[in-house]
GUNUVEX-475170 format. One record per residue (C-alpha): residue in one letter; x, y, z. Coordinates in steps of 0.1 Angstrom, whole numbers, plus 5000, padded with zeros to 4 digits. Example, Ala and Ser with C-alpha at 12.3 -4.5 7.8 and 13.67 -1.06 7.14 Angstrom:
REM GUNUVEX-475170
A512349555078
S513749895071
END
This chain:
REM GUNUVEX-475170
X214587189742
X215786859761
X214386549742
X212386329768
X213286009774
X210385829764
X210885999728
X213485809720
X213685569694
X214785209704
X218285279683
X218785559710
X217585349738
X220085129728
X222685379727
X222085549756
X222185229777
X225185139766
X226685439774
X224585459807
X223085809800
X219985659817
X218885359835
X215785139824
X213785249852
X214185599843
X212985549804
X210185319818
X209385579845
X209285849818
X207285659797
X204185589827
X204686009831
X203386009793
X200685789797
X199185989828
X199586299810
X197386149779
X194885959795
X192386169778
X193585969745
X192085669759
X195085469742
X195285189772
X192884999782
X195384919817
X198684989823
X200884739842
X202785039858
X204184829894
X204684539872
X206784729843
X208884929870
X209884639887
X211184429856
X213084759850
X214684749883
X215084369877
X216784469840
X218884689853
X220684519880
X221284189854
X223184439835
X226484349836
X228084389796
X226484679782
X227884639747
X226584329748
X222884449753
X220284179737
X218084399710
X214984449730
X216784479767
X214884729785
X212384859758
X208784969770
X205784809743
X202284859746
X200384569731
X197184549720
X194484369735
X193984079714
X197483909720
X198583739750
X200683829779
X200683549806
X198583659838
X197183949824
X193984049810
X193283999771
X189384109758
X189884209724
X187984499734
X185384269739
X182584299770
X182483949760
X185883859771
X186284189795
X187683959823
X189283689804
X193383629815
X195883459795
X196983169806
X200283159780
X202383419767
X201583479723
X205183329705
X205883709699
X205683829734
X207883529747
X210483609719
X210583959736
X210883849768
X213483659761
X215383969746
X214584189777
X211784439766
X208984499790
X205484579786
X203584879799
X200084749787
X197984639769
X196184939740
X192784979731
X191184849699
X188384819675
X186084509691
X187984169677
X189884379655
X186884459633
X186784829623
X189085099605
X188485369635
X188885219668
X185385359676
X183785019681
X185884969715
X183284839737
X185285029767
X185785369749
X186785519715
X191085599712
X191385979700
X194186069677
X196686249695
X197486529667
X193986639669
X191486459693
X188586529674
X189586279649
X189885919648
X193985709657
X192585449630
X191685109636
X191784819646
X194984879664
X194385239674
X195485269706
X199085089701
X199285369674
X198185649694
X200785529720
X203885519699
X202685899686
X202386009718
X205385869734
X203385689756
X205485429748
X208885319726
X207185099704
X204084859703
X202684539689
X199484579667
X197684309645
X197084349605
X193684169591
X192984429561
X195684729568
X194984729609
X198984829617
X199185029587
X196185229584
X196785359616
X200385419615
X199385669588
X196685869602
X198785849635
X202085929618
X204385679629
X205585369611
X203485049610
X204684649594
X202584389581
X204984139576
X204783799555
X201583609564
X203483339581
X206683479588
X205283609625
X203483329644
X199883399653
X200083159683
X198383359711
X196983609686
X192883609699
X191583519658
X189583729637
X190683609601
X193383309604
X194183329568
X194883719569
X195983799607
X199283869614
X201384009645
X203384319636
X205484659654
X204485009652
X207185219661
X208785559652
X211385449623
X211685219600
X214885089616
X213185049644
X210384839631
X213384639618
X214584529655
X210984409664
X210484239634
X214284059638
X213183899670
X209083829664
X209983659632
X210583269623
X209482909625
X207182849653
X205482469662
X202882619677
X201682749639
X201882519614
X201582849587
X205182979601
X208282959576
X211882949586
X212983329582
X216483449570
X219283599593
X219183899606
X220884119574
X222084469571
X220284699545
X222484869525
X220885169504
X219984979473
X218285149440
X215085019432
X212785029408
X209385139424
X205585049407
X203085309410
X199685139404
X197085389382
X194485229400
X195785339435
X195585769425
X191985719409
X188585859419
X188285859455
X191985949467
X191986299487
X193686539463
X196386619491
X196986309500
X197386219467
X199886539464
X201886469492
X202586059481
X203586199449
X205686419462
X207286209488
X207985979456
X209486249431
X212086259463
X213185889462
X213485949423
X215686269427
X217485989450
X218085809421
X215485569425
X213385439388
X209285509389
X206985309368
X203385319368
X201984969364
X198484799369
X196784569395
X193384549375
X192284289400
X192984549428
X189284689423
X187984399434
X190284309465
X187384529488
X184784279480
X186283989483
X188184089513
X184584159528
X183283819518
X186383579529
X186783789564
X182983799581
X182783399571
X186383329586
X184883549617
X181283359617
X183782999622
X186283169649
X183983389671
X181583099672
X183882989701
X182383279725
X179483089738
X178783179775
X180082819782
X183582819767
X184683169771
X184283469788
X180983599792
X178283429811
X174983559811
X172983609847
X171483269858
X171682999830
X168882859851
X166583109833
X167182989799
X164882739788
X167582609766
X171082589755
X170782799726
X169483079748
X172383089762
X174383149736
X171583389716
X171683559752
X175183569757
X176383679721
X173683929722
X175084089745
X178484079747
X178884119712
X178984449696
X176984589665
X179784569644
X181084219651
X177584089649
X177284249612
X179784029605
X179283759616
X175683739601
X177183839567
X180083559571
X177283319581
X175183389553
X177883379525
X178782999538
X175082919543
X173882619511
X172882799481
X175283119486
X178882949495
X179482909454
X177983259443
X179883439472
X182783269488
X183983069464
X183983299438
X185783539465
X188483279468
X188783269431
X189183649431
X191983649461
X193683429439
X193483659409
X194883929428
X197583719442
X198483699403
X198384079400
X200984139422
X203083829409
X203183999376
X203684339388
X207184209406
X208184079375
X208184419364
X209184619400
X211084569433
X208784759455
X205284909446
X204285249467
X201085419469
X198985599497
X198185389528
X194385509528
X192585739505
X192086009533
X193686149565
X191986099601
X188586169593
X186286319627
X184886109652
X181085989639
X181686089605
X181285719593
X179785519622
X176485549606
X177785399570
X179585069571
X180685059535
X181785439539
X184085299568
X185385009550
X186785209519
X188985359546
X191084999543
X190785019504
X194485039498
X195184769524
X193284459522
X195084389487
X198284289507
X196184059532
X194483879506
X197983829487
X199683739517
X202684009511
X204184249533
X203584609534
X204784909555
X202885259560
X204985539570
X204585909575
X204786129540
X203786469552
X200986669569
X197486839562
X196387119578
X192787109580
X192387429602
X193587649576
X192887449542
X194487129533
X198187219526
X198987539541
X201287539565
X200387739593
X199887689630
X197287479644
X196587119644
X198086919616
X197186559602
X199686299593
X199286169556
X200785769553
X202885619525
X202785219519
X205485059508
X204784719495
X207184379488
X207284019473
X206783799496
X209583699524
X211384039510
X210584269543
X214384409536
X213284629505
X210684829525
X212784909556
X215484969528
X213185249512
X211685339544
X214885439561
X215885639528
X213285829524
X213085919563
X216386079555
X214986329533
X211586399548
END
C-alpha cells in the first residue's frame, strides 16, 4: 500500500523534498484532505486551509537549493490553541477568549516561521490547559483516533490526535503537569516536555508560570529533536530562558536506567505495567543497565502540584475580567458595579474546571492558609527536586509508565475530579522539578478482546516515559530512538 504524504515523518519529508519526489503544496494538500476526512475527531478548532496552501506555493517557488533546506522547510504543523500566531484567533478553548486575535507571534512560532514551517490550524484542548482528557474544551471534545469512544488525553489532546491521525506532520503543545506526555501516551505518538527554561513561554497563554513549557508532539524521537533544536534557546522576552547547547548528533550510547519502585506500585494497570516492563527488558537486551531506585517523595507530588498549580492559575487568570481581555457580558450599563461586571463575565466565560481551580488557588493563597498549604507544597517541591538529584547520581535516565492506564472512555471520570487528576500521577513531578521528559509508544492493549490479546479490533497505545537530568534532552532522544528501532 502506498504511503500517503501526510503519513511521513519530518525526516522523510526533508528527504523527499531534497530528492524532488513531491512538492510542499502536494504535502499540505494531503494533510488538509486528512483533516477533512477526520472531522469527527474534533482535533482542530480552526483550519487555515487557504493560508497554508498559499504559503506552501510560496515556499515551493522560493526553493532554490534543495540540499540546503532549513530544518522545518515546508513542514505542516498543528498548533495548540493557547500559542500565539499573529493575526490568528487564540482562545485557549474558552468562551471568555472565543474571538481574541493574537497581536504577535509566540517566540517558538517566530523561530519556526524563520525555518519554513507551515501552520495548518489551531487544535482543541482542555480550557486554559486545565484537564487530562480534552473533555473540558468549551467548544467540543476531541476523540481518540484509535478508538473514538475514548479520550485522547489532555490538555494537548487536539495536537496529539492530529499527529496520530496524520492530520499534520508534527504539532506543538504545552505541558504544565503532563499535558504533552499524557496525550502522547493515549494517542501513541512522541511527546517532549523540555527542561524548564529551554523553550520560551513568550506567546503562550499562561496557566501556571513556574510549570508551563511548550514542546513538540511528533511521530518519532528524531522528529522531536528536530523541532526542539529550532524552538529552544535564550529569549529576551522570557527571563526564565537559558542559552542552549549547539545542535548535536546522537550516538547510540549505553545508559544506566533507573526504575522507581514507586512508579510500579498500586494503581498501575497490570497490562500497562507488562508492556512497559517488556520495553525495558528490550533495552536491557541492547546492553543498557537496569537498576531499581526510589523516589520516596514522589507520593506527595500530585498533592503538591494541585496546590501550587491552582495558586498560579488564580493569579494568571485574574486578567480575564470582561474589561481587559475577551468576553464582555451583554450590557455593562445594567450592572450596578465593577464587581458585578467581573462576576458575571467570569461566571459566563469560564467552565467548571477552570472555576474549580481558581477557587482552590484563591483559597490556598488566602490569609491563614498560605503557610498551611502553599508554603508547605513549595517545600515538598524542593524535596522532590532533591529526590531526582540523588537519583541522577546513581543513574543516567529514569524510565516508567507515562500514565497508569490506557485512554479511558468519555464521561468515565468527569464526575470525579480526583480520579481525573490521577491520570497525571507519573508526570507532575517532572514539571515540579523542571526536568525534561519524553513519552513514546511502548505497545498496545486490545480492550475489546481482553487486554494483552492481539486480535482484530480497536487497540489503545501505552506510553513509556523517559526522564533525564536538567538540560540533557539528548539522553531521552537517544534512548527513545534506540527503542523505536526494536519495537
